[in-house]
C-alpha positions in Angstrom: -29.2 -35.7 -10.3 -26.9 -33.3 -8.5 -25.6 -30.3 -10.4 -23.2 -27.6 -9.4 -21.6 -24.8 -11.4 -22.0 -21.1 -12.2 -24.9 -19.0 -13.2 -24.1 -16.1 -15.6 -26.2 -13.1 -16.0 -25.9 -9.6 -17.4 -23.8 -7.2 -15.3 -25.8 -4.8 -13.1 -24.1 -1.8 -11.8 -24.4 -1.3 -8.0 -27.2 1.1 -7.0 -25.5 4.3 -5.8 -26.9 7.6 -4.7 -25.9 10.8 -6.4 -23.6 11.6 -3.4 -21.9 8.2 -3.5 -21.2 8.4 -7.2 -19.6 11.9 -6.9 -17.8 10.9 -3.7 -15.9 8.1 -5.5 -14.7 10.5 -8.1 -13.9 13.2 -5.5 -11.7 10.9 -3.5 -9.7 10.1 -6.6 -9.3 13.8 -7.4 -8.3 14.9 -3.9 -5.5 12.4 -4.1 -4.2 13.8 -7.4 -4.4 17.3 -6.1 -2.5 16.5 -2.9 -5.4 17.4 -0.7 -6.2 20.7 -2.4 -10.0 20.9 -2.0 -10.6 23.9 -4.3 -8.6 22.4 -7.1 -10.3 19.0 -6.8 -13.8 20.7 -7.0 -12.7 22.7 -10.0 -11.7 19.4 -11.7 -15.0 17.9 -10.6 -17.0 20.7 -12.2 -15.0 20.3 -15.4 -15.8 16.6 -15.4 -19.4 17.4 -14.8 -19.6 19.6 -17.8 -18.1 16.9 -20.0 -19.8 13.8 -18.7 -23.0 15.2 -17.1 -22.4 13.7 -13.6 -25.1 15.8 -11.9 -28.7 16.7 -12.5 -30.8 19.7 -11.8 -32.1 17.9 -8.7 -28.5 17.3 -7.3 -25.7 19.7 -8.2 -22.1 20.0 -7.3 -23.1 22.6 -4.7 -25.5 20.1 -3.2 -22.6 17.6 -3.1 -20.4 20.1 -1.2 -23.2 20.7 1.3 -23.5 17.0 1.9 -19.7 16.7 2.4 -20.0 19.3 5.2 -23.0 17.6 6.8 -21.4 14.2 6.7 -18.1 15.5 8.3 -15.9 15.2 5.3 -15.1 19.0 5.1 -14.2 21.6 7.7 -13.8 25.4 7.4 -10.4 26.9 7.7 -8.6 30.2 7.3 -6.3 30.2 4.3 -2.9 31.8 4.2 -4.3 34.8 2.4 -6.8 35.4 5.3 -9.9 34.3 3.4 -12.3 31.6 4.6 -12.0 28.2 2.8 -12.7 24.5 3.0 -10.4 21.6 3.7 -10.8 17.9 4.1 -11.1 16.3 7.5 -9.5 13.2 9.1 -12.7 11.3 8.1 -11.9 12.1 4.4 -8.3 11.1 4.9 -9.4 7.7 6.2 -11.9 7.3 3.3 -9.1 8.0 0.8 -6.9 5.4 2.5 -9.7 2.9 2.4 -10.3 3.5 -1.3 -6.6 3.0 -2.0 -6.8 -0.3 -0.1 -9.8 -1.4 -2.1 -8.2 -0.4 -5.4 -4.9 -2.2 -4.8 -5.5 -4.9 -2.3 -8.9 -5.7 -3.7 -7.2 -6.8 -7.0 -5.0 -9.2 -5.1 -7.9 -10.8 -3.3 -9.8 -11.3 -6.6 -6.8 -12.6 -8.5 -7.2 -16.2 -7.2 -3.5 -16.9 -7.7 -2.7 -17.8 -4.1 -1.1 -14.6 -3.0 -2.1 -15.1 0.6 -1.5 -18.8 1.0 0.8 -19.5 3.9 4.1 -21.1 3.3 4.2 -22.3 6.8 0.7 -23.2 8.1 0.2 -24.7 11.5 -1.5 -24.3 14.8 -1.8 -20.7 15.6 -4.2 -17.8 16.3 -4.1 -15.9 13.0 -6.6 -17.1 10.3 -5.2 -17.3 6.8 -8.5 -17.7 4.9 -7.2 -21.0 3.4 -9.0 -24.3 4.0 -7.8 -27.9 3.8 -9.3 -31.3 4.5 -9.7 -32.5 8.0 -6.8 -34.7 9.2 -6.7 -37.1 12.2 -5.4 -35.1 15.2 -7.1 -31.7 14.2 -9.0 -30.3 17.1 -12.8 -30.0 16.7 -12.5 -26.3 17.5 -10.6 -25.8 14.3 -13.3 -27.3 12.1 -15.0 -24.7 9.9 -18.7 -25.6 10.4 -19.9 -23.3 7.6 -17.6 -24.8 4.9 -18.1 -28.3 6.2 -21.9 -28.1 6.1 -21.7 -26.6 2.6 -19.6 -29.5 1.5 -22.1 -32.0 3.0 -25.0 -30.4 1.1 -23.1 -30.4 -2.2 -21.8 -34.0 -1.7 -24.9 -35.7 -0.2 -27.8 -33.4 -1.0 -30.4 -31.8 1.3 -33.1 -34.5 1.1 -30.8 -37.2 2.7 -28.5 -34.8 4.6 -25.5 -36.5 6.0 -22.2 -35.0 7.4 -19.2 -37.3 6.9 -15.5 -37.0 7.7 -14.8 -36.4 4.1 -16.9 -33.2 4.2 -15.0 -31.7 7.1 -12.5 -28.9 6.4 -10.3 -26.9 8.8 -8.9 -23.4 8.3 -5.2 -23.0 8.4 -3.8 -20.6 11.0 -0.5 -18.9 11.7 1.3 -17.9 14.8 1.1 -14.1 15.0 4.4 -12.5 14.5 4.9 -8.7 14.5 6.6 -6.9 11.6 8.1 -3.5 11.6 8.2 -1.9 8.2 9.7 1.4 7.0 8.4 2.6 3.6 10.7 5.1 1.9 9.3 7.3 -0.9 11.4 9.2 -3.3 10.0 12.8 -3.7 12.8 14.2 -5.9 11.8 16.3 -8.8 12.1 13.4 -11.3 9.0 11.9 -9.8 6.9 14.2 -12.0 9.3 14.7 -14.9 8.8 13.6 -18.5 5.0 14.0 -18.4 4.5 11.1 -16.0 3.0 11.4 -12.5 4.9 8.9 -10.4 4.2 10.4 -7.0 0.5 9.8 -6.9 0.7 6.0 -7.4 3.5 5.9 -4.8 1.4 7.7 -2.2 -1.6 5.6 -3.1 0.4 2.5 -2.3 1.6 4.1 1.0 -2.0 4.9 2.0 -3.3 1.4 1.1 -0.4 -0.2 3.0 -1.1 2.0 6.0 -4.7 1.1 6.0 -4.0 -2.6 5.6 -1.6 -2.7 8.5 -3.7 -0.6 10.9 -6.8 -2.6 10.2 -5.6 -6.2 9.5 -2.3 -6.3 11.4 -2.7 -3.7 14.2 0.3 -5.1 16.1 2.6 -4.4 13.1 4.2 -1.0 12.8 4.6 1.1 9.7 6.8 4.2 9.5 6.8 6.3 6.4 9.6 8.6 5.4 10.3 10.7 2.3 13.7 11.6 0.9 14.9 14.3 -1.5 18.0 16.4 -0.6 17.3 15.2 3.0 15.0 12.6 4.6 12.3 13.1 7.1 9.5 11.1 8.6 5.8 11.8 7.9 2.6 10.7 9.6 0.0 8.6 7.9 -2.4 11.5 8.0 0.1 13.5 5.9 0.0 11.1 2.9 -2.9 12.7 0.9 -1.0 16.0 0.9 2.4 14.5 -0.1 4.0 16.2 -3.1 7.4 16.3 -4.8 9.9 19.2 -4.4 12.8 20.6 -6.3 15.1 18.0 -4.8 17.9 15.7 -5.8 17.9 12.1 -4.5 19.7 11.5 -1.2 19.2 7.8 -0.8 21.8 7.5 1.9 19.9 10.0 4.1 16.7 7.9 3.7 18.4 4.7 4.6 20.1 6.2 7.6 16.7 7.4 8.9 15.1 4.1 8.2 17.7 2.2 10.1 17.4 4.6 13.0 13.7 4.1 13.2 14.0 0.3 13.0 16.7 0.1 15.7 14.1 1.4 18.2 11.7 -1.4 17.4 11.6 -4.5 19.6 10.2 -6.7 16.9 12.4 -9.4 15.4 11.0 -9.0 11.9 12.1 -5.8 10.3 12.2 -4.7 6.7 12.6 -1.6 4.4 10.5 -0.9 1.3 12.0 1.7 -1.0 10.1 3.3 -3.9 12.4 5.3 -6.2 12.6 6.2 -9.9 16.1 7.6 -10.2 19.7 7.3 -9.3 21.1 8.6 -6.0 22.4 12.0 -6.8 22.9 13.8 -3.5 25.0 13.3 -0.3 25.1 15.5 2.8 28.7 16.1 3.9 30.0 16.3 7.5 30.2 20.1 7.2 26.5 20.4 6.3 27.0 21.1 2.7 25.5 19.0 -0.1 27.5 17.1 -2.7 25.3 16.8 -5.8 25.8 15.0 -9.1 22.9 14.8 -11.5 24.9 13.5 -14.5 25.8 10.0 -13.6 26.3 7.5 -10.8 29.1 9.1 -8.8 31.2 6.6 -6.9 31.3 8.9 -3.8 27.5 8.6 -3.6 27.0 5.0 -4.7 29.7 3.6 -2.4 27.9 5.2 0.5 24.7 3.5 -0.6 26.4 0.1 -0.7 27.8 0.7 2.8 24.3 1.4 4.1 22.9 -1.7 2.4 25.7 -3.8 4.0 24.9 -2.2 7.4 21.2 -3.1 7.1 22.2 -6.7 6.2 24.3 -7.0 9.4 21.3 -5.9 11.4 19.2 -8.6 9.6 17.0 -5.9 7.9 16.2 -6.8 4.2 15.7 -3.9 1.8 13.2 -4.4 -1.1 13.7 -1.8 -3.8 10.9 -1.0 -6.2 12.6 0.7 -9.1 10.3 2.8 -11.3 12.8 3.0 -14.1 14.3 0.6 -16.5 17.5 2.3 -17.6 20.3 -0.3 -17.9 22.9 1.6 -15.9 20.3 2.3 -13.1 19.3 -1.3 -13.0 23.0 -2.3 -12.6 23.3 0.0 -9.6 20.2 -1.6 -8.0 21.5 -5.1 -8.7 24.8 -4.2 -6.9 22.9 -2.5 -4.1 20.6 -5.5 -3.7 23.5 -7.9 -3.6 25.2 -5.8 -0.9 22.1 -6.2 1.3 21.0 -9.7 0.1 17.5 -8.2 -0.3 15.2 -8.0 -3.3 14.6 -5.7 -6.2 11.7 -5.2 -8.6 12.1 -3.3 -11.8 8.7 -2.1 -12.5 6.6 0.6 -14.1 3.7 2.2 -12.2 1.3 -0.5 -13.2 1.3 -3.4 -10.7 3.4 -1.5 -8.2 0.8 -1.9 -5.4 0.1 -5.5 -6.1 3.8 -6.3 -5.8 4.3 -4.4 -2.6 1.3 -6.1 -1.0 2.3 -9.6 -2.0 5.8 -9.0 -0.8 4.6 -7.6 2.5 2.3 -10.6 3.1 5.1 -13.0 2.2 7.7 -11.4 4.4 5.6 -11.1 7.5 5.1 -14.8 7.5 8.9 -15.5 7.5 10.6 -15.6 10.9 13.8 -13.6 10.5 16.2 -14.7 13.2 18.2 -11.9 14.9 
């Protein structure tokens, strides 16, 4: 009698060394402190006092020494002239990888088909999705591992037999390059009202950067931030990203995003915009700033709509992730999205990463005709 199913057993935590346990916490803390090592270690010491993270055999000081030995820390001269420690590029990469695991890992485990292709076919990019063998499929596309597993399940090992019904092939896609610009709002409201919105935003940016550079190396990702003005930042700058005493110049961000995408040769282009507030700032031709924090000023919003229409003419969809649910702000986003014929998500901080990743995976599989 053949049986198949699941075996349930008591959860066993993965076996981690004292360094690995502390390093997981440290990576989280260094993200919240925007790369400030001293502040992160102070937080770690406080957590150690409360939760007894270390032992007499392995202390926080031992952990710091291991960070140095493993290349996660470097010595530097601080602005006050004193010697200090700072994280290295290796740590920055580890933080991005952790963000990827935290956000993208949830999607992979969800089992809700987030990565299934809408247009499978003969190509050279594996999707991870399998289907039954059909007449005409090349033998080179047959997944032998999955097919042999099916044969063992269906026919048993004692009388092993591989039939056509056991064969499965993995769907593939033609590789298409995608150029993405991620816009992050760093206006002061991103930390107002006792809610830290900038840390989840930069975690998403770090995870998206790690996904693209490792899984889709031919895609491009440009990241820009916008407050009173807009400027481009490098991937390595993400852990140190913080808010400033800025208003929200959405127009400046969109102008820079379109300038960056015009230089790309890829057919597929898109803009992701993470923001929590209304556009409240505009730079005038004479260099002065027009600001209005009270409400949605038509002088500012009309410029936003014009930029959205301009992006539409260039076949560049804008997906807005709005971290606010005020009715009048939602109305602005609806009109902005209509002008661009893009998409909008009205979301809190929870689930932001999952939505962006699912949207990225979906969009890159669509062929946008220029």
